[in-house]
C-alpha positions, 0 to 999 in steps of 0.5 A: 256179247260181254253177257255170253263172254261171262257166261261162257267164263262161267260155265268153264268155271264150273267145269276146271272146279268139275275137272279139280276135284275129278283130279283129287279122287283119281289122285292125279295131276291135270299134266297126268292126264294129257299123258295118259290120253296121249298115250306117254303114260301107263293108267295109274293103277289106282286111277279108276276108269269111271273116273277116268271117264267122268274127267274125259267127258267134264275134258269134252265139255270144256273144249265145247265152252273154248270153241265158243269162246273162240267162235265169238272172237272171230265172228267179233274181234276179227276187224 
């Protein structure tokens, strides 16, 4: 079980690094990204749609990994 958790955490760290690189390329913060996705903030003119799309893809991968951790928690750690 711990091996599986370690694999998921390693993958999350890889995805986090990729997201940070993409955010730097887009010159926005993660909070800015969230606000853009929620519609609370207009997309900056300098942010390219391709970069935003790549961030979206990586965030989707991050969500999948978090869901996997939650599944392990539900299956193994509920007493």
